C-alpha positions in Angstrom: 90.6 102.2 135.4 90.6 105.3 133.1 93.5 107.7 133.4 93.7 111.3 132.2 90.4 112.2 133.9 89.8 115.8 134.8 88.5 115.6 138.4 87.1 118.4 140.6 87.0 117.7 144.3 84.8 120.0 146.3 85.3 120.3 150.1 84.5 123.0 152.7 88.1 122.9 153.9 91.4 121.5 152.8 95.1 121.3 153.8 96.5 123.0 155.8 93.3 123.4 157.8 94.0 120.4 160.0 91.8 121.7 162.8 88.8 120.9 160.6 89.3 117.2 161.3 89.9 113.8 159.6 88.4 114.5 156.1 91.3 117.0 155.5 93.8 114.1 155.6 91.9 111.6 153.6 90.8 114.0 150.8 94.4 115.1 150.5 95.8 111.6 150.3 93.3 110.4 147.7 93.7 113.6 145.6 97.5 113.1 145.5 97.2 109.4 144.6 94.8 110.2 141.8 97.3 112.6 140.3 99.9 109.8 140.3 97.6 107.7 138.1 97.8 110.4 135.5 94.7 112.4 136.3 94.3 116.2 136.5 92.9 117.0 140.0 91.6 120.4 141.1 90.2 121.1 144.6 87.7 123.9 145.2 87.6 124.9 148.8 87.4 127.7 151.3 90.4 129.7 152.7 89.8 128.3 156.2 93.1 127.5 157.9 95.3 129.6 155.7 97.9 131.8 157.3 96.5 135.4 157.3 99.8 137.0 156.3 100.4 134.6 153.5 96.8 135.1 152.3 97.2 138.9 152.0 100.4 138.4 150.0 98.9 135.9 147.6 95.8 138.1 147.2 98.0 140.8 145.9 99.7 138.5 143.4 96.4 137.2 141.9 95.0 140.1 139.9 91.6 138.6 139.5 91.0 138.2 143.3 89.3 141.6 143.6 86.5 140.4 141.3 85.9 136.7 142.1 87.0 136.2 145.7 89.7 133.7 144.7 92.3 134.1 147.4 95.0 131.6 146.4 95.8 128.9 143.9 98.5 126.5 145.0 99.8 123.2 143.6 100.3 120.8 146.5 102.0 117.5 145.5 100.5 117.8 142.0 97.0 118.8 143.1 95.8 122.3 142.1 94.0 123.8 145.1 91.8 126.9 144.7 91.1 128.6 148.0 88.1 131.0 148.0 86.8 133.7 150.4 84.1 132.4 152.7 82.0 133.2 155.7 80.3 131.0 158.3 76.8 130.4 159.4 76.0 127.9 162.2 79.6 126.6 161.8 78.9 125.9 158.1 81.0 127.4 155.3 79.5 129.5 152.6 81.4 130.8 149.5 79.6 132.5 146.7 82.8 133.2 144.9 83.5 129.4 144.8 80.1 128.8 143.4 80.6 131.5 140.7 83.9 130.0 139.6 82.5 126.4 139.7 79.6 127.5 137.4 82.2 129.0 135.0 84.3 125.9 134.9 81.5 123.2 135.1 82.3 122.0 131.6 86.0 121.7 132.2 85.8 118.5 134.3 84.8 114.9 133.7 83.6 114.3 137.2 82.9 116.2 140.4 83.5 114.6 143.9 81.7 116.4 146.7 82.7 115.8 150.3 80.3 116.2 153.2 76.7 117.3 152.8 75.3 120.0 155.1 77.9 122.7 154.5 76.5 125.2 152.0 79.7 124.9 149.9 78.9 121.2 149.4 75.1 121.2 148.8 75.1 124.5 146.9 77.8 123.2 144.6 75.9 119.9 144.3 72.7 121.7 143.4 74.3 123.7 140.6 76.0 120.6 139.2 72.8 118.5 139.5 70.9 121.1 137.6 73.6 121.0 134.9 73.4 117.2 134.6 77.1 116.7 135.6 78.6 113.5 136.9 78.6 113.8 140.7 80.1 111.5 143.3 79.2 112.3 147.0 81.1 111.3 150.1 78.7 112.1 153.0 81.4 111.2 155.6 79.0 110.2 158.3 76.8 113.4 158.2 73.6 111.7 157.0 72.1 109.8 159.9 69.0 110.3 162.0 70.7 110.8 165.4 73.1 113.4 164.3 70.5 115.3 162.3 68.2 115.5 165.3 71.0 116.7 167.6 71.7 120.1 166.0 69.9 122.5 163.7 67.2 119.9 163.0 64.6 122.1 161.5 67.0 123.9 159.2 68.6 120.7 158.1 65.1 119.2 157.2 64.3 122.2 155.1 67.6 122.1 153.3 67.3 118.3 152.8 63.8 118.4 151.2 64.5 121.5 149.1 68.0 120.7 147.8 69.8 117.7 149.1 67.2 115.1 148.3 67.3 116.4 144.7 71.1 116.2 144.6 71.1 112.6 145.9 68.6 111.5 143.2 70.8 113.1 140.5 74.2 111.8 141.9 76.0 109.3 139.8 77.2 107.4 142.9 78.2 107.6 146.5 81.4 106.8 148.4 81.1 105.5 151.9 84.1 104.9 154.2 82.4 102.1 156.2 79.5 99.7 156.2 78.1 101.5 159.2 78.0 104.8 157.3 76.4 103.2 154.3 73.7 101.5 156.4 72.8 104.6 158.4 72.7 106.6 155.1 70.3 104.2 153.5 68.2 104.0 156.6 67.7 107.8 156.6 67.4 108.5 152.9 65.5 105.4 151.8 67.4 105.4 148.5 69.5 102.6 146.9 72.1 104.3 144.7 75.3 103.0 143.1 78.0 103.1 145.8 81.5 102.2 146.7 82.7 101.3 150.2 86.4 102.3 150.5 88.2 103.2 153.7 89.8 106.5 154.2 93.5 106.2 153.4 96.1 106.6 156.1 99.8 107.2 156.1 101.4 105.2 159.0 104.9 106.5 158.4 104.4 109.8 160.3 103.8 107.8 163.5 106.9 105.5 163.2 109.2 108.2 164.4 110.0 108.2 168.1 110.1 111.6 169.7 111.6 113.1 172.9 109.5 112.2 175.9 110.4 115.5 177.6 107.8 117.1 175.2 105.2 115.8 177.6 106.2 118.5 180.1 104.0 120.9 178.2 101.0 118.8 179.2 102.2 117.9 182.7 102.3 114.3 181.7 105.9 113.4 181.9 106.5 110.1 183.8 102.7 109.6 184.2 100.4 106.7 183.1 97.5 108.2 181.3 94.4 107.3 179.3 94.3 109.6 176.2 91.5 111.2 174.3 92.9 113.2 171.3 90.8 114.9 168.6 88.0 117.3 168.3 86.4 118.2 171.6 82.7 118.5 170.8 79.4 117.1 171.8 79.4 114.2 169.3 82.5 112.8 171.0 80.7 112.2 174.3 83.8 113.0 176.4 81.7 113.6 179.5 81.1 109.8 179.5 84.8 109.2 179.6 85.3 111.6 182.4 82.6 109.9 184.5 84.0 106.5 183.8 87.5 107.6 184.7 86.2 108.9 188.0 85.3 105.3 188.8 88.6 103.9 187.7 90.8 106.1 189.9 89.0 105.2 193.1 91.4 102.2 193.3 94.0 103.4 190.8 95.2 106.8 191.8 98.4 106.6 189.8 96.4 107.0 186.5 95.6 110.3 184.7 93.3 111.2 181.9 94.4 113.5 179.1 91.8 115.2 176.9 93.5 117.2 174.2 92.4 118.8 170.9 90.7 121.7 169.2 87.5 122.6 171.2 84.0 123.8 170.8 83.9 126.6 173.4 80.6 125.8 175.1 81.2 122.1 175.3 84.7 122.7 176.6 83.4 124.8 179.4 80.9 122.2 180.3 83.7 119.6 180.6 85.6 121.9 182.9 82.6 122.2 185.1 82.2 118.4 185.0 85.8 117.9 186.0 85.5 120.3 188.9 82.2 118.8 190.1 83.8 115.3 190.3 86.9 116.7 192.0 89.2 115.5 189.2 91.1 118.8 188.6 94.4 117.2 189.7 93.8 114.0 187.6 92.4 115.3 184.3 94.5 117.3 181.9 92.1 119.3 179.6 93.8 121.1 176.8 91.7 122.8 174.0 94.6 123.6 171.6 95.2 122.2 168.1 98.3 120.0 168.7 100.4 118.8 165.7 103.8 117.5 164.9 106.1 116.0 167.5 103.8 117.1 170.4 101.0 115.1 168.9 103.3 112.0 168.4 104.6 112.1 172.0 101.0 112.2 173.4 100.1 109.0 171.5 103.4 107.1 171.9 103.4 107.5 175.7 99.7 106.9 176.4 98.7 103.8 178.3 95.6 103.5 176.1 93.5 105.6 173.7 89.8 106.0 174.3 87.2 107.2 171.7 83.7 107.3 173.3 81.9 109.0 170.3 78.2 108.7 169.7 79.1 108.0 166.1 82.1 108.0 163.9 81.8 107.0 160.2 85.5 106.4 160.3 87.7 107.6 163.2 91.1 108.7 162.1 92.4 109.0 165.7 91.9 105.2 166.1 94.4 104.6 163.4 96.7 107.2 164.8 96.7 105.3 168.1 97.2 101.9 166.5 100.1 103.3 164.4 101.6 104.5 167.7 101.3 100.9 169.0 98.9 101.6 171.9 95.7 99.6 172.5 92.3 101.3 172.1 88.9 101.4 173.6 86.1 102.6 171.3 82.4 102.9 171.4 80.2 100.6 169.2 79.3 103.7 167.2 82.9 103.9 165.8 83.1 102.4 162.4 86.7 101.2 162.9 85.5 98.9 165.8 85.5 96.3 163.0 89.3 96.7 162.7 89.8 96.7 166.5 87.8 93.4 166.8 89.2 91.8 163.6 92.8 92.1 164.8 92.0 92.0 168.6 93.9 95.2 169.3 91.5 96.8 171.7 88.1 96.7 173.3 84.6 97.9 172.3 81.9 99.2 174.7 78.2 100.2 174.4 77.4 102.4 177.5 79.1 104.0 180.5 78.9 100.8 182.6 80.7 98.9 179.9 83.3 101.6 179.5 84.1 101.4 183.2 84.5 97.6 182.9 86.6 97.8 179.8 88.9 100.4 181.3 89.3 98.3 184.4 89.9 95.1 182.5 92.7 96.9 180.6 94.5 97.4 183.9 95.1 93.7 183.9 98.7 93.2 182.9 98.1 90.0 181.0 95.3 91.3 178.8 97.2 94.6 178.2 100.3 92.7 177.1 98.3 90.4 174.8 96.7 93.4 173.0 100.1 95.0 172.6 101.5 91.8 171.1 98.5 91.5 168.7 99.1 95.0 167.6 102.8 94.4 166.9 101.9 91.3 164.9 99.1 92.7 162.8 100.4 96.3 162.1 101.6 95.5 158.6 98.2 93.9 157.7 96.4 97.0 159.0 98.7 99.3 157.0 97.8 97.4 153.8 94.1 97.8 154.5 94.5 101.6 154.6 97.1 102.0 151.8 96.5 105.3 150.0 97.4 103.8 146.7 95.0 100.9 146.9 92.1 103.0 148.1 92.6 105.7 145.5 92.7 103.0 142.9 89.3 101.7 144.0 87.9 105.2 143.9 89.4 105.8 140.4 87.8 102.6 139.2 84.5 103.8 140.6 84.8 107.0 138.7 85.3 105.1 135.5 82.3 102.9 136.2 79.9 105.9 136.3 81.3 107.7 133.3 
């Protein structure tokens, strides 16, 4: 492993933009561990998620902002983070000021690590760097697979892919995948065989070891209630309508259970779920909350849930699964969730394929003996699971991979 590398990480959003989802946490943890190894790490990202008041103050302090769109430079746990002005198109982030600064500094780094693919910040940066012959590592993070590409903006994605992304992939020095499933689906779509590394996203279990006051559940009307929990982004890919339909079957004979669906929401999909809940007469049994929940309120939701359910079409990783396991509650996940391998390996939950199976799995988990067994397995295996997702070990693997392509 080489130390003293100059590494530029490019990502559409970075800390504190937690509403953006799982990549925020994993990119941050890896970046900070890479610094500990003696590397200089800079992040180029958008200003998405920054406090507006703070942004205005820092804009005034940075004299060059007026010319290049750089809103803020902040050192976070040793990582230099450069936040740039941006605008959005079809939920994608675009920042010409970031591209301009990247072009200026392209010779100041040994390696560039690009996260995600379809956001213009990612593929435009990749195209510039590929034209310049720079060393590029790409983490697709589950975005390159046939089913997801067909689902939304298909024609536009195909045009971008054949004009730009395919070229970037051919020029890339290597790829980082967070699971075997992600790697297999990527190869199936792209038909290429590049140099690659499979390394899980890192995860910090410590945050979830703190027990919090149960009265915080009052905010969600869940105090003293047994509930199945979905927590995370509320969007079409998560297939939450399937969970609602399955739950409607469960409570026919188990009226004391509730379903909590909580997380930042895509507006149209959220409204569709509200209509679904009303149609099934579940308004008194389903708690639907479209807020971004953090801190102790997030912890209390996990720690007091009966079970966590993730019915996604596809998850190249699935941070929320680890959050649930760290909170010591069993999980039910679809077979499209990459972390199903961990669930099955340690026997800490159940895996389903379709709605009928989801109903059966949820019903089976109401059996006291099975539920107790899964809880015991989770207690016994938690330290081993922690080791598999150690930020230090994963960052070391990524750093070794950098060295292998330089």
